C-alpha positions in Angstrom: 74.2 120.8 76.4 74.6 123.3 79.0 77.6 124.8 81.2 76.5 122.3 84.1 76.9 119.6 81.9 80.5 120.7 80.6 81.4 121.4 84.2 80.5 117.8 85.3 82.4 116.3 82.4 85.5 118.4 83.3 85.2 117.5 86.9 84.8 114.1 86.1 87.8 113.9 83.8 89.8 115.7 86.4 89.1 113.1 89.6 89.3 110.2 87.0 92.9 111.4 86.0 93.7 112.2 89.6 92.7 108.7 90.5 94.5 107.0 87.7 97.7 109.0 88.6 97.2 107.7 92.4 96.8 104.2 91.5 100.2 104.7 89.3 101.9 106.0 92.6 100.7 103.1 94.4 102.0 100.8 92.0 105.2 102.1 91.2 106.1 104.8 94.1 109.9 105.2 93.0 108.9 105.8 89.4 108.7 109.6 89.7 111.4 111.7 90.4 112.3 113.5 93.6 112.3 117.2 93.4 113.1 118.3 96.9 114.3 116.3 99.8 112.0 113.5 99.7 109.3 115.0 97.8 108.2 113.5 94.5 105.9 115.0 91.8 103.8 113.6 89.1 102.4 116.0 86.5 98.8 116.1 85.4 99.4 116.8 81.5 95.7 117.5 80.8 95.4 119.8 83.7 97.7 122.4 85.3 98.3 120.6 88.6 101.2 118.4 90.4 100.5 115.7 92.6 103.5 116.1 95.4 103.8 113.1 97.3 106.4 111.5 99.7 107.3 107.8 99.9 109.0 106.2 102.6 110.3 103.0 101.3 111.1 101.3 104.7 107.6 101.4 105.8 106.0 101.2 102.6 104.0 104.4 103.3 103.1 106.9 100.5 101.7 110.1 101.8 99.9 112.7 99.1 101.2 116.0 100.4 99.3 118.2 98.0 97.7 118.5 94.6 99.3 121.7 93.7 98.2 124.2 90.9 101.0 125.0 88.6 100.0 128.7 88.6 100.7 129.1 92.2 104.1 130.4 93.4 106.4 127.6 93.2 108.2 128.5 96.4 104.9 127.3 98.3 105.0 124.0 96.6 106.6 121.8 99.5 105.3 123.9 102.6 103.1 122.6 105.2 99.6 124.6 104.8 
């Protein structure tokens, strides 16, 4: 199998894991700990990424703020753009 096949498999695994974690957030939005203000984090163990989201309990709203690569500057984790 060539590089293209490996890249497609990795991309598919990444996408599937993101979708699985988002479903978990939707089912249990308070499961994951608050880290700063109202931001919560979900770690993707297989890939070096964190899903950062906010949950507004009263309104029942979940906002995915970012999918943050862990090698980036952590000070930028909670910034808007």
